[in-house]
PAMAR-90614 format. One record per atom (N, C-alpha, C): y, z, x; residue number from 1; residue in one letter. Coordinates in Angstrom, 3 decimals, padded with zeros to 6 digits. Layout:
BEGIN
ATOM          Y          Z          X   num   residuo
ATOM          Y          Z          X   NUM         a
...
This chain:
BEGIN
ATOM          Y          Z          X   num   residuo
ATOM   -084.708    038.389    153.117     1         m
ATOM   -085.250    037.738    151.575     1         m
ATOM   -085.947    036.905    152.864     1         m
ATOM   -087.466    036.610    152.371     2         t
ATOM   -088.144    035.379    153.431     2         t
ATOM   -088.177    034.484    152.469     2         t
ATOM   -087.579    033.230    153.094     3         e
ATOM   -087.842    032.083    152.719     3         e
ATOM   -089.182    031.291    152.555     3         e
ATOM   -089.867    030.952    151.151     4         e
ATOM   -090.766    030.354    151.527     4         e
ATOM   -090.492    028.925    151.519     4         e
ATOM   -088.994    028.140    151.579     5         i
ATOM   -088.985    026.768    151.373     5         i
ATOM   -088.391    026.654    152.774     5         i
ATOM   -088.695    026.277    154.070     6         t
ATOM   -088.487    026.844    155.734     6         t
ATOM   -087.954    024.837    155.693     6         t
ATOM   -086.991    024.541    156.401     7         p
ATOM   -085.898    023.570    156.692     7         p
ATOM   -087.130    022.579    156.711     7         p
ATOM   -087.913    023.686    157.923     8         q
ATOM   -089.018    022.025    157.687     8         q
ATOM   -089.964    021.260    156.943     8         q
ATOM   -089.703    022.508    155.346     9         v
ATOM   -090.636    022.001    154.414     9         v
ATOM   -089.905    021.261    153.873     9         v
ATOM   -088.587    021.608    153.926    10         f
ATOM   -087.229    021.339    152.946    10         f
ATOM   -087.192    019.390    153.714    10         f
ATOM   -087.600    019.791    154.549    11         e
ATOM   -087.441    018.131    155.221    11         e
ATOM   -088.114    017.233    154.952    11         e
ATOM   -089.410    017.686    154.357    12         k
ATOM   -090.813    017.096    154.130    12         k
ATOM   -090.575    016.402    153.036    12         k
ATOM   -090.108    017.215    151.708    13         l
ATOM   -089.523    017.119    150.218    13         l
ATOM   -088.948    016.129    150.656    13         l
ATOM   -087.672    016.688    150.752    14         v
ATOM   -086.356    015.106    150.803    14         v
ATOM   -087.220    014.155    151.674    14         v
ATOM   -088.371    013.615    152.340    15         s
ATOM   -088.415    012.372    152.783    15         s
ATOM   -088.921    011.994    152.111    15         s
ATOM   -089.943    012.198    150.728    16         l
ATOM   -090.920    011.705    149.801    16         l
ATOM   -090.226    012.113    148.882    16         l
ATOM   -089.038    012.189    148.722    17         a
ATOM   -088.046    011.705    147.673    17         a
ATOM   -087.248    010.701    147.693    17         a
ATOM   -087.266    009.761    148.859    18         s
ATOM   -086.474    009.794    149.286    18         s
ATOM   -085.415    009.536    149.288    18         s
ATOM   -084.624    010.748    149.313    19         l
ATOM   -083.267    011.406    149.002    19         l
ATOM   -082.228    011.220    150.479    19         l
ATOM   -080.706    010.810    150.313    20         e
ATOM   -080.246    011.307    151.564    20         e
ATOM   -079.203    012.564    151.556    20         e
ATOM   -079.546    013.086    152.185    21         l
ATOM   -078.338    014.431    152.119    21         l
ATOM   -077.987    014.852    152.982    21         l
ATOM   -076.307    015.307    153.132    22         t
ATOM   -075.524    015.688    154.136    22         t
ATOM   -076.330    017.270    154.290    22         t
ATOM   -075.954    017.729    155.878    23         p
ATOM   -076.799    019.449    156.254    23         p
ATOM   -075.997    020.057    155.326    23         p
ATOM   -075.066    019.921    154.677    24         e
ATOM   -074.257    020.733    153.852    24         e
ATOM   -075.054    020.676    152.703    24         e
ATOM   -075.032    019.138    152.163    25         e
ATOM   -075.971    019.192    150.525    25         e
ATOM   -077.419    020.246    150.839    25         e
ATOM   -077.851    019.916    151.771    26         a
ATOM   -079.623    020.382    152.317    26         a
ATOM   -079.358    021.596    152.196    26         a
ATOM   -078.429    022.148    153.084    27         e
ATOM   -078.635    024.207    153.385    27         e
ATOM   -078.343    024.410    152.140    27         e
ATOM   -077.374    024.009    151.191    28         y
ATOM   -076.644    024.819    149.652    28         y
ATOM   -078.221    023.954    149.315    28         y
ATOM   -079.095    023.383    148.930    29         i
ATOM   -080.305    022.794    148.011    29         i
ATOM   -081.449    023.620    148.319    29         i
ATOM   -081.500    023.725    149.607    30         r
ATOM   -082.727    025.123    149.991    30         r
ATOM   -082.894    026.117    149.275    30         r
ATOM   -081.332    026.553    149.714    31         g
ATOM   -080.816    028.060    149.591    31         g
ATOM   -080.916    027.814    147.945    31         g
ATOM   -080.889    027.026    147.177    32         q
ATOM   -080.908    026.953    145.905    32         q
ATOM   -082.293    027.375    145.770    32         q
ATOM   -082.905    026.478    145.725    33         l
ATOM   -084.110    026.578    145.070    33         l
ATOM   -084.970    027.571    145.520    33         l
ATOM   -084.711    028.124    147.128    34         n
ATOM   -085.545    028.922    147.498    34         n
ATOM   -084.983    030.943    146.748    34         n
ATOM   -083.689    030.861    145.556    35         k
ATOM   -082.965    031.734    144.840    35         k
ATOM   -083.520    031.839    144.176    35         k
ATOM   -084.968    030.466    143.696    36         q
ATOM   -084.692    030.483    142.286    36         q
ATOM   -086.584    030.713    142.161    36         q
ATOM   -087.295    030.499    143.384    37         l
ATOM   -088.384    031.024    143.581    37         l
ATOM   -088.907    032.173    143.820    37         l
ATOM   -087.368    033.186    144.363    38         k
ATOM   -087.327    035.089    144.190    38         k
ATOM   -087.187    035.197    142.848    38         k
ATOM   -086.563    034.690    142.034    39         s
ATOM   -086.386    035.234    140.647    39         s
ATOM   -087.618    034.604    139.579    39         s
ATOM   -088.187    034.007    140.102    40         v
ATOM   -089.554    033.619    139.123    40         v
ATOM   -090.360    034.430    139.759    40         v
ATOM   -090.765    035.014    141.459    41         h
ATOM   -091.620    035.592    141.816    41         h
ATOM   -091.110    037.495    140.801    41         h
ATOM   -089.651    037.356    140.901    42         e
ATOM   -089.244    038.996    139.913    42         e
ATOM   -090.174    038.800    138.870    42         e
ATOM   -090.272    037.619    138.163    43         l
ATOM   -090.544    037.768    136.964    43         l
ATOM   -092.247    037.837    136.372    43         l
ATOM   -093.037    037.052    137.211    44         q
ATOM   -093.934    037.511    137.762    44         q
ATOM   -094.984    039.071    137.894    44         q
ATOM   -093.982    039.862    138.753    45         a
ATOM   -093.763    041.074    138.919    45         a
ATOM   -093.783    042.023    137.447    45         a
ATOM   -093.113    041.392    136.998    46         i
ATOM   -093.172    042.349    135.350    46         i
ATOM   -094.482    042.226    135.061    46         i
ATOM   -094.804    043.794    134.649    47         p
ATOM   -095.945    043.595    134.013    47         p
ATOM   -095.828    043.969    132.215    47         p
ATOM   -097.105    042.984    132.458    48         i
ATOM   -097.073    042.939    130.632    48         i
ATOM   -099.046    043.104    130.245    48         i
ATOM   -098.151    044.267    129.587    49         p
ATOM   -099.742    044.929    128.647    49         p
ATOM   -101.118    043.667    128.702    49         p
ATOM   -102.710    043.703    128.395    50         d
ATOM   -103.248    042.519    128.142    50         d
ATOM   -103.268    043.141    126.418    50         d
ATOM   -103.360    041.491    126.267    51         g
ATOM   -103.160    041.592    124.390    51         g
ATOM   -101.676    040.921    123.958    51         g
ATOM   -100.717    041.474    124.483    52         t
ATOM   -099.574    040.786    124.696    52         t
ATOM   -099.344    039.403    123.765    52         t
ATOM   -099.121    039.301    122.863    53         p
ATOM   -099.570    037.498    122.381    53         p
ATOM   -098.433    036.398    122.925    53         p
ATOM   -098.524    036.038    123.249    54         a
ATOM   -097.121    034.532    123.705    54         a
ATOM   -096.799    034.814    122.895    54         a
ATOM   -095.015    034.019    123.902    55         a
ATOM   -093.992    034.073    122.329    55         a
ATOM   -093.618    032.783    122.702    55         a
ATOM   -093.233    032.078    121.862    56         r
ATOM   -092.672    030.256    121.982    56         r
ATOM   -091.416    030.687    121.897    56         r
ATOM   -090.686    029.723    122.747    57         h
ATOM   -088.563    030.537    122.391    57         h
ATOM   -088.661    031.014    122.820    57         h
ATOM   -089.097    032.717    123.195    58         g
ATOM   -089.065    033.685    123.269    58         g
ATOM   -089.457    034.790    122.071    58         g
ATOM   -089.298    034.058    121.258    59         v
ATOM   -089.452    035.204    119.493    59         v
ATOM   -090.692    034.817    119.376    59         v
ATOM   -091.843    035.639    118.831    60         p
ATOM   -093.655    035.203    118.854    60         p
ATOM   -092.756    035.481    116.735    60         p
ATOM   -092.367    033.090    116.411    61         f
ATOM   -092.330    033.531    114.519    61         f
ATOM   -093.499    033.068    114.141    61         f
ATOM   -093.643    033.949    113.170    62         p
ATOM   -094.766    033.736    111.943    62         p
ATOM   -094.828    032.334    111.330    62         p
ATOM   -096.378    031.330    111.604    63         v
ATOM   -096.491    030.850    111.165    63         v
ATOM   -094.887    030.592    109.452    63         v
ATOM   -095.085    031.203    108.687    64         e
ATOM   -094.155    031.094    107.680    64         e
ATOM   -092.659    031.602    108.430    64         e
ATOM   -092.171    031.647    109.361    65         h
ATOM   -091.095    031.516    109.389    65         h
ATOM   -090.335    030.498    110.998    65         h
ATOM   -091.257    030.136    110.986    66         s
ATOM   -091.169    028.899    111.845    66         s
ATOM   -090.416    027.666    111.140    66         s
ATOM   -089.387    026.197    111.894    67         p
ATOM   -088.801    025.453    111.479    67         p
ATOM   -089.843    024.660    110.941    67         p
ATOM   -090.018    023.930    110.103    68         a
ATOM   -090.717    022.913    109.726    68         a
ATOM   -091.138    021.320    110.747    68         a
ATOM   -091.581    020.923    111.679    69         l
ATOM   -091.494    019.998    112.154    69         l
ATOM   -091.098    019.078    111.678    69         l
ATOM   -090.096    018.088    112.413    70         r
ATOM   -089.488    016.846    111.888    70         r
ATOM   -090.283    015.758    111.834    70         r
ATOM   -090.987    014.635    111.071    71         a
ATOM   -092.026    013.850    111.165    71         a
ATOM   -091.037    012.649    112.820    71         a
ATOM   -091.940    011.956    113.068    72         d
ATOM   -091.345    011.263    113.955    72         d
ATOM   -091.346    009.880    113.708    72         d
ATOM   -090.343    008.893    113.458    73         a
ATOM   -089.944    008.096    113.415    73         a
ATOM   -089.397    007.310    114.220    73         a
ATOM   -090.207    006.209    114.372    74         a
ATOM   -089.073    004.588    115.358    74         a
ATOM   -088.297    004.229    115.094    74         a
ATOM   -087.149    004.081    115.883    75         t
ATOM   -085.895    003.724    115.631    75         t
ATOM   -085.737    002.977    116.907    75         t
ATOM   -086.379    001.037    116.529    76         p
ATOM   -085.836    000.141    117.157    76         p
ATOM   -084.017   -000.247    117.437    76         p
ATOM   -084.254   -000.213    118.804    77         f
ATOM   -082.820   -000.635    119.074    77         f
ATOM   -082.023   -001.583    118.783    77         f
ATOM   -081.052   -001.798    118.069    78         p
ATOM   -080.626   -002.678    117.246    78         p
ATOM   -080.088   -003.954    117.631    78         p
ATOM   -079.876   -004.143    119.137    79         n
ATOM   -079.491   -005.222    120.171    79         n
ATOM   -080.128   -005.597    121.513    79         n
ATOM   -081.488   -005.151    121.186    80         s
ATOM   -082.246   -004.911    122.707    80         s
ATOM   -081.874   -006.576    123.338    80         s
ATOM   -081.629   -007.443    122.446    81         a
ATOM   -081.639   -008.831    123.872    81         a
ATOM   -080.376   -008.412    124.133    81         a
ATOM   -079.267   -007.274    124.209    82         a
ATOM   -077.745   -007.121    125.085    82         a
ATOM   -078.484   -006.758    126.367    82         a
ATOM   -079.788   -005.982    125.767    83         i
ATOM   -079.795   -004.650    127.276    83         i
ATOM   -080.519   -006.043    128.162    83         i
ATOM   -081.570   -006.852    127.276    84         l
ATOM   -082.675   -007.944    128.477    84         l
ATOM   -082.138   -009.171    128.967    84         l
ATOM   -080.315   -009.181    128.581    85         e
ATOM   -079.784   -010.083    129.419    85         e
ATOM   -079.301   -009.159    131.159    85         e
ATOM   -079.024   -007.815    130.386    86         q
ATOM   -078.374   -007.205    131.804    86         q
ATOM   -079.559   -007.177    132.488    86         q
ATOM   -080.754   -007.430    133.075    87         a
ATOM   -081.747   -006.838    133.679    87         a
ATOM   -082.065   -008.341    134.735    87         a
ATOM   -082.335   -008.492    135.949    88         p
ATOM   -083.035   -009.106    136.728    88         p
ATOM   -083.423   -010.349    136.240    88         p
ATOM   -084.752   -009.671    135.221    89         e
ATOM   -085.903   -010.609    135.766    89         e
ATOM   -086.379   -009.837    134.158    89         e
ATOM   -086.823   -010.823    133.321    90         s
ATOM   -087.731   -010.511    131.773    90         s
ATOM   -088.080   -011.233    131.590    90         s
ATOM   -089.224   -010.658    130.580    91         a
ATOM   -090.166   -011.519    130.391    91         a
ATOM   -090.940   -011.072    128.947    91         a
ATOM   -091.238   -012.056    127.458    92         d
ATOM   -091.263   -012.054    126.455    92         d
ATOM   -090.887   -010.250    126.280    92         d
ATOM   -089.684   -010.166    126.231    93         g
ATOM   -089.220   -008.850    125.587    93         g
ATOM   -089.500   -007.907    126.542    93         g
ATOM   -090.217   -008.287    127.574    94         y
ATOM   -090.015   -007.129    128.691    94         y
ATOM   -089.166   -007.058    129.760    94         y
ATOM   -088.832   -006.045    130.334    95         i
ATOM   -088.072   -005.971    132.141    95         i
ATOM   -089.023   -005.745    132.847    95         i
ATOM   -089.123   -006.587    134.307    96         i
ATOM   -089.405   -006.778    134.933    96         i
ATOM   -089.299   -006.671    136.041    96         i
ATOM   -090.135   -005.357    136.962    97         v
ATOM   -089.977   -004.363    137.666    97         v
ATOM   -090.666   -005.335    139.282    97         v
ATOM   -089.978   -004.888    140.603    98         p
ATOM   -090.864   -005.096    141.883    98         p
ATOM   -091.960   -004.332    141.760    98         p
ATOM   -093.052   -004.345    142.224    99         d
ATOM   -093.977   -003.706    142.795    99         d
ATOM   -093.691   -003.131    144.061    99         d
ATOM   -093.972   -001.921    143.740   100         i
ATOM   -094.286   -001.096    145.108   100         i
ATOM   -095.032   -000.459    145.264   100         i
ATOM   -094.240   -000.543    146.722   101         p
ATOM   -096.377   -000.085    147.556   101         p
ATOM   -096.733    000.906    147.767   101         p
ATOM   -097.517    000.952    147.164   102         h
ATOM   -098.369    002.826    147.601   102         h
ATOM   -098.239    002.399    148.496   102         h
ATOM   -098.062    004.256    149.396   103         t
ATOM   -098.600    004.555    150.542   103         t
ATOM   -098.908    006.338    150.361   103         t
ATOM   -099.636    006.883    151.429   104         s
ATOM   -099.818    007.716    151.282   104         s
ATOM   -099.195    009.143    151.516   104         s
ATOM   -099.008    010.228    150.646   105         l
ATOM   -098.126    011.042    151.016   105         l
ATOM   -098.671    012.447    151.673   105         l
ATOM   -099.609    011.754    152.499   106         g
ATOM   -100.094    012.883    153.397   106         g
ATOM   -099.709    012.734    154.925   106         g
């Protein structure tokens, strides 16, 4: 199996994600990601005839058999003050988070 995610590429991804992994964890995760990519490529190789309709949830349900969508309803948390009390900083009902310095990803 050719590995699309080489150790060098994986190191760069781990660095960008600011992860701290042991060498064993890194090798395990890199192997699992390569296996998932292999599975994706196998699925992409399955021939699908032109005109095959897309399926939702794996089964193409006609509209009359589709479950009805539920109405969206906002439900406020009953004790938001208790959550805000746990925040290091808050103002006007919002949690204040520190600025994250933007750096180039290149």
